[in-house]
VEXDREN-2710 file (C-alpha; in Angstrom, 1 decimal):
% VEXDREN-2710
k/r/px/py/pz
1/UNK/-42.7/11.5/67.8
2/UNK/-44.9/13.9/68.9
3/UNK/-46.5/14.9/72.1
4/UNK/-49.2/13.1/73.3
5/UNK/-51.7/14.9/75.0
6/UNK/-53.4/13.5/77.9
7/UNK/-56.0/16.4/79.5
8/UNK/-59.3/13.8/80.3
9/UNK/-60.3/12.9/84.0
10/UNK/-61.3/9.6/83.9
11/UNK/-64.7/8.3/85.4
12/UNK/-64.2/8.8/89.1
13/UNK/-61.5/11.3/89.2
14/UNK/-61.9/14.1/91.6
15/UNK/-62.1/17.8/89.6
16/UNK/-59.2/19.3/89.4
17/UNK/-58.8/22.9/89.6
18/UNK/-56.8/24.2/86.1
19/UNK/-55.5/27.9/85.9
20/UNK/-56.1/30.2/82.5
21/UNK/-53.3/29.7/80.1
22/UNK/-52.4/33.0/78.8
23/UNK/-50.3/32.2/76.3
24/UNK/-51.9/31.6/72.7
25/UNK/-51.0/27.6/71.0
26/UNK/-51.0/26.6/74.2
27/UNK/-52.5/23.3/74.0
28/UNK/-52.5/21.4/77.2
29/UNK/-54.2/22.7/80.2
30/UNK/-52.6/23.7/83.6
31/UNK/-52.9/22.6/86.7
32/UNK/-52.4/24.3/90.5
33/UNK/-50.5/21.5/92.0
34/UNK/-48.1/21.9/95.5
35/UNK/-45.1/21.2/97.0
36/UNK/-46.1/17.3/98.7
37/UNK/-41.8/16.5/99.4
38/UNK/-38.4/17.1/98.5
39/UNK/-35.8/14.4/98.1
40/UNK/-32.3/14.0/97.8
41/UNK/-32.1/11.7/95.4
42/UNK/-28.3/12.1/94.0
43/UNK/-25.3/14.4/95.1
44/UNK/-27.2/16.9/92.9
45/UNK/-30.1/15.1/92.5
46/UNK/-33.6/16.5/94.0
47/UNK/-37.0/14.9/93.6
48/UNK/-40.2/16.5/93.9
49/UNK/-43.6/15.5/94.5
50/UNK/-46.1/17.8/93.3
51/UNK/-49.8/17.2/94.3
52/UNK/-53.1/18.7/93.0
53/UNK/-54.2/21.3/95.3
54/UNK/-57.4/19.7/95.6
55/UNK/-58.6/16.6/94.4
56/UNK/-56.6/13.6/94.7
57/UNK/-55.7/12.2/90.8
58/UNK/-54.0/14.0/88.0
59/UNK/-54.8/13.5/84.5
60/UNK/-53.8/10.1/83.4
61/UNK/-50.5/10.0/81.8
62/UNK/-47.8/8.0/79.5
63/UNK/-44.6/6.5/81.2
64/UNK/-41.9/8.8/79.5
65/UNK/-43.6/11.9/79.8
66/UNK/-43.2/15.6/80.9
67/UNK/-44.5/18.6/82.1
68/UNK/-43.7/21.9/82.6
69/UNK/-42.5/23.9/85.2
70/UNK/-43.9/27.7/86.2
71/UNK/-41.3/29.6/87.8
72/UNK/-40.3/32.5/89.2
73/UNK/-38.9/35.2/87.0
74/UNK/-41.7/33.7/84.2
75/UNK/-39.0/30.8/83.7
76/UNK/-40.6/27.6/82.4
77/UNK/-38.8/24.5/82.6
78/UNK/-39.5/21.4/81.3
79/UNK/-38.8/17.6/83.3
80/UNK/-39.8/14.2/83.5
81/UNK/-41.4/12.4/85.1
82/UNK/-40.0/9.9/87.1
83/UNK/-43.4/7.8/88.4
84/UNK/-45.1/5.6/86.0
85/UNK/-48.9/6.2/85.1
86/UNK/-49.8/3.5/87.6
87/UNK/-49.5/6.4/90.1
88/UNK/-52.6/8.8/89.3
89/UNK/-52.4/10.9/92.7
90/UNK/-48.8/12.5/91.5
91/UNK/-46.4/14.4/89.4
92/UNK/-43.2/13.5/91.0
93/UNK/-40.0/14.7/88.7
94/UNK/-36.4/14.8/89.3
95/UNK/-34.3/18.1/88.2
96/UNK/-30.7/18.2/88.5
97/UNK/-29.0/21.1/90.0
98/UNK/-26.5/22.3/86.4
99/UNK/-24.1/24.2/87.0
100/UNK/-24.3/26.6/84.7
101/UNK/-28.4/26.6/85.3
102/UNK/-29.7/29.6/84.1
103/UNK/-32.6/29.7/86.9
104/UNK/-34.8/26.6/86.5
105/UNK/-32.7/24.0/88.5
106/UNK/-31.1/26.5/90.8
107/UNK/-34.6/27.3/92.0
108/UNK/-35.9/23.7/92.1
109/UNK/-33.0/22.5/94.3
110/UNK/-32.2/26.0/96.8
111/UNK/-35.3/27.5/97.3
112/UNK/-38.2/26.0/96.1
113/UNK/-40.3/24.5/99.2
114/UNK/-42.8/22.4/100.4
115/UNK/-46.1/23.6/100.5
116/UNK/-45.2/25.7/97.7
117/UNK/-47.7/26.3/95.3
118/UNK/-46.9/26.1/91.4
119/UNK/-48.3/26.1/87.9
120/UNK/-47.9/22.6/86.2
121/UNK/-48.9/21.3/82.7
122/UNK/-50.8/18.7/82.1
123/UNK/-48.3/15.2/81.2
124/UNK/-47.6/15.1/77.3
125/UNK/-45.2/12.8/76.2
126/UNK/-42.7/13.0/72.9
127/UNK/-40.7/9.8/74.2
128/UNK/-43.2/7.5/74.4
129/UNK/-42.8/3.5/75.0
130/UNK/-44.1/1.4/71.6
131/UNK/-47.3/-0.8/72.3
132/UNK/-45.2/-4.7/71.5
133/UNK/-44.7/-7.3/73.5
134/UNK/-40.9/-7.0/72.0
135/UNK/-37.8/-6.8/74.5
136/UNK/-37.1/-3.1/75.6
137/UNK/-33.3/-2.2/76.6
138/UNK/-33.2/1.2/77.8
139/UNK/-29.6/3.2/78.0
140/UNK/-29.9/6.1/80.6
141/UNK/-27.1/8.8/81.2
142/UNK/-27.0/10.5/83.8
143/UNK/-30.0/12.4/85.0
144/UNK/-31.8/11.0/81.6
145/UNK/-32.3/7.9/84.3
146/UNK/-35.2/10.3/84.7
147/UNK/-38.1/9.0/82.4
148/UNK/-36.1/5.8/81.6
149/UNK/-37.4/5.0/85.6
150/UNK/-41.2/5.8/84.8
151/UNK/-40.8/3.1/81.5
152/UNK/-39.5/0.5/84.0
153/UNK/-42.5/0.9/86.9
154/UNK/-44.5/0.5/83.7
155/UNK/-43.0/-2.1/82.2
156/UNK/-42.7/-3.7/85.3
157/UNK/-46.1/-3.2/86.1
158/UNK/-47.0/-4.8/82.2
159/UNK/-44.3/-8.1/83.4
160/UNK/-42.4/-7.0/80.3
161/UNK/-38.9/-7.6/79.2
162/UNK/-36.9/-4.8/79.7
163/UNK/-33.0/-4.1/80.9
164/UNK/-31.1/-1.7/82.0
165/UNK/-27.9/0.0/81.2
166/UNK/-26.9/3.1/83.3
167/UNK/-23.9/5.3/83.0
168/UNK/-23.0/7.6/85.6
169/UNK/-19.7/9.9/86.4
170/UNK/-19.3/8.8/90.1
171/UNK/-21.8/6.7/92.6
172/UNK/-22.5/9.9/93.7
173/UNK/-24.1/10.9/90.4
174/UNK/-26.5/8.2/90.5
175/UNK/-29.5/8.8/91.3
176/UNK/-32.8/6.2/92.0
177/UNK/-30.1/3.1/92.8
178/UNK/-32.3/1.8/95.8
179/UNK/-35.6/2.1/93.6
180/UNK/-33.9/0.1/90.7
181/UNK/-32.9/-2.8/92.6
182/UNK/-36.4/-2.6/94.1
183/UNK/-37.8/-3.0/90.6
184/UNK/-35.4/-5.4/89.4
185/UNK/-36.0/-8.0/92.4
186/UNK/-32.2/-9.3/91.7
187/UNK/-33.0/-10.9/87.9
188/UNK/-29.9/-9.1/87.0
189/UNK/-31.6/-6.5/84.4
190/UNK/-29.4/-3.4/85.8
191/UNK/-26.3/-3.0/84.1
192/UNK/-24.5/0.3/86.0
193/UNK/-21.9/1.6/84.6
194/UNK/-19.7/4.3/87.2
195/UNK/-17.1/5.8/85.1
196/UNK/-14.3/6.8/87.7
197/UNK/-14.5/3.3/89.4
198/UNK/-14.1/1.4/86.0
199/UNK/-11.5/3.7/84.7
200/UNK/-13.1/4.3/81.4
201/UNK/-16.3/5.3/79.9
202/UNK/-19.5/3.0/79.1
203/UNK/-18.5/0.9/76.2
204/UNK/-21.9/1.4/74.1
205/UNK/-21.0/0.0/71.4
206/UNK/-20.2/-3.7/73.4
207/UNK/-23.6/-3.1/75.5
208/UNK/-25.6/-2.2/72.4
209/UNK/-24.3/-5.8/70.4
210/UNK/-25.9/-7.3/73.3
211/UNK/-29.4/-6.5/72.3
212/UNK/-31.8/-8.6/70.8
213/UNK/-32.6/-7.6/66.9
214/UNK/-35.9/-7.4/67.9
215/UNK/-35.7/-5.3/70.5
216/UNK/-36.8/-1.7/70.9
217/UNK/-34.2/0.1/72.1
218/UNK/-34.5/3.9/74.3
219/UNK/-31.8/6.3/74.9
220/UNK/-31.9/9.4/77.1
221/UNK/-28.3/11.3/78.2
222/UNK/-25.9/13.5/77.5
223/UNK/-25.3/14.6/73.7
224/UNK/-22.5/12.8/73.4
225/UNK/-24.2/9.1/74.7
226/UNK/-26.9/9.9/72.0
227/UNK/-25.4/10.7/69.3
228/UNK/-23.1/7.5/69.3
229/UNK/-26.5/6.1/70.0
230/UNK/-27.9/7.0/67.0
231/UNK/-25.1/6.5/65.2
232/UNK/-25.2/2.8/66.3
233/UNK/-29.2/2.3/65.9
234/UNK/-28.6/3.3/62.4
235/UNK/-28.1/-0.6/62.0
236/UNK/-31.4/-1.1/63.3
237/UNK/-35.4/-0.8/61.9
238/UNK/-35.9/2.6/62.4
239/UNK/-39.2/2.2/64.7
240/UNK/-36.8/-0.2/67.2
241/UNK/-34.0/3.1/68.0
242/UNK/-35.5/5.8/70.5
243/UNK/-34.1/8.6/71.7
244/UNK/-34.9/12.2/74.1
245/UNK/-32.7/14.5/74.3
246/UNK/-32.4/17.4/76.7
247/UNK/-30.7/19.3/74.9
248/UNK/-31.1/20.5/71.5
249/UNK/-28.6/21.5/68.5
250/UNK/-28.0/25.5/68.7
251/UNK/-30.8/27.2/66.9
252/UNK/-30.3/29.1/64.1
253/UNK/-32.2/31.8/62.5
254/UNK/-33.5/32.0/59.1
255/UNK/-31.8/32.1/56.1
256/UNK/-33.9/34.3/54.0
257/UNK/-37.3/36.2/55.8
258/UNK/-40.2/35.2/55.4
259/UNK/-44.4/36.1/57.1
260/UNK/-46.3/34.4/59.6
261/UNK/-49.7/35.1/59.1
262/UNK/-51.5/34.6/63.0
263/UNK/-54.6/33.1/61.3
264/UNK/-57.0/33.6/64.7
265/UNK/-55.8/37.4/65.1
266/UNK/-55.3/37.9/61.8
267/UNK/-51.8/39.6/62.2
268/UNK/-48.9/39.4/59.9
269/UNK/-45.5/39.6/61.0
270/UNK/-42.2/39.1/59.0
271/UNK/-39.4/37.0/59.7
272/UNK/-36.2/38.4/58.5
273/UNK/-33.2/37.0/58.5
274/UNK/-31.4/36.0/61.5
275/UNK/-34.4/35.6/63.6
276/UNK/-36.4/32.5/64.1
277/UNK/-40.4/32.8/64.7
278/UNK/-40.3/32.3/68.1
279/UNK/-38.2/35.7/68.7
280/UNK/-40.3/37.8/66.7
281/UNK/-43.5/36.9/68.1
282/UNK/-41.6/38.0/71.4
283/UNK/-40.1/41.5/70.2
284/UNK/-44.2/42.4/68.7
285/UNK/-45.5/41.2/72.5
286/UNK/-47.0/38.3/71.6
287/UNK/-47.2/35.6/74.3
288/UNK/-46.1/32.0/73.1
289/UNK/-45.6/29.3/74.8
290/UNK/-41.8/28.0/75.4
291/UNK/-39.6/25.9/77.6
292/UNK/-36.3/24.4/76.0
293/UNK/-36.4/27.0/73.0
294/UNK/-33.8/24.8/71.2
295/UNK/-36.8/22.2/70.3
296/UNK/-36.8/19.3/71.7
297/UNK/-39.4/19.9/74.7
298/UNK/-42.7/19.9/72.5
299/UNK/-44.1/22.7/74.2
300/UNK/-44.3/24.9/71.6
301/UNK/-46.4/23.0/69.0
302/UNK/-48.2/24.7/67.3
303/UNK/-50.8/23.4/64.1
304/UNK/-49.8/24.5/60.4
305/UNK/-52.6/25.7/58.5
306/UNK/-51.1/26.9/55.5
307/UNK/-47.3/26.3/53.9
308/UNK/-43.8/24.5/54.1
309/UNK/-42.4/23.9/57.1
310/UNK/-38.6/23.7/57.8
311/UNK/-38.2/21.2/60.5
312/UNK/-35.2/21.5/62.8
313/UNK/-36.5/20.5/65.8
314/UNK/-35.5/17.0/67.8
315/UNK/-39.2/15.9/68.2
316/UNK/-41.2/15.0/65.6
317/UNK/-41.0/12.2/63.4
318/UNK/-39.8/11.9/60.1
319/UNK/-43.3/11.1/58.7
320/UNK/-45.0/14.4/61.1
321/UNK/-42.5/16.3/59.5
322/UNK/-43.8/15.2/55.8
323/UNK/-47.4/15.2/57.0
324/UNK/-46.8/19.3/57.9
325/UNK/-50.0/19.9/60.2
326/UNK/-47.4/20.9/62.9
327/UNK/-44.5/22.9/63.8
328/UNK/-42.1/23.9/66.6
329/UNK/-42.1/27.3/66.2
330/UNK/-39.0/27.9/68.5
331/UNK/-36.4/26.7/66.2
332/UNK/-38.5/25.7/62.8
333/UNK/-38.1/27.8/60.0
334/UNK/-40.3/27.8/56.7
335/UNK/-39.8/26.7/53.2
336/UNK/-42.2/28.5/51.5
337/UNK/-42.7/32.6/51.4
338/UNK/-45.9/32.5/53.8
339/UNK/-47.0/30.4/56.7
340/UNK/-50.4/30.5/58.3
341/UNK/-50.1/29.2/61.8
342/UNK/-53.1/28.9/64.8
343/UNK/-52.3/31.5/66.6
END
């Protein structure tokens, strides 16, 4: 699923200031936003509510979308929105303090303060809800609840048929239980599995077997959970199975070299064996927008004008890969000797 950019402001919306993005290939606009609130959601999870510096509306967004936050040290980090698209006064994200943080979650959970102003991209969506009347069954593991919560809020607002399977290691790691209980309204649609209370991991196969044949199923969580989910989903129509990964596979460099032509500047660079397009552009001093650097967030999506990409991301659908008109330059390479990119 490719990113759907929601950058327009609807009729009657107050204007929102936009900070000029300096990186080439950066398709989303950037907003100046103030930290309105920081909340404790679980032992290692904090939510951050961001409001426009001026005006009282954010551009329209879709359930399951994410935004990029510009943080000190020239860091760009992607976080899923937890509020539903019906809430237009803010972007709200939730961040897990990763013990192996490279700076993003550590800064947000330990140093970010109410009143701070951040540069935040308008929301993009690589994990969109299918627009059908079919039942929706959602699977979340740990911090994977973040995009799932946005989806539940939207589904409940539409009075849609939804249910959730939510797995955590310990109850202290379970975020938003009160919110989920309120949304569930006593109807038994939320199944919480706590590993250390059950004495075992979630039996994903058993839960998956209960999913109606016509339901759309969504999963976001740790890599082993998503890998198992995808295996289970092979017995269903591909269009019914949806996943979002927070971490991509290890990024490998090119097996053989190729040339990249930057259409806007006319520059040509050679990507040698062992290197990626992103690495070479950075070495050449060419600013490009990126976040995950592993093909899961869509920030570096770039239009392909000529040539055949070798797609290695976890964002684009099979159909989008066949079209070959966009690629993620942090991880994808080239099947042709030459690529012309809209950079």
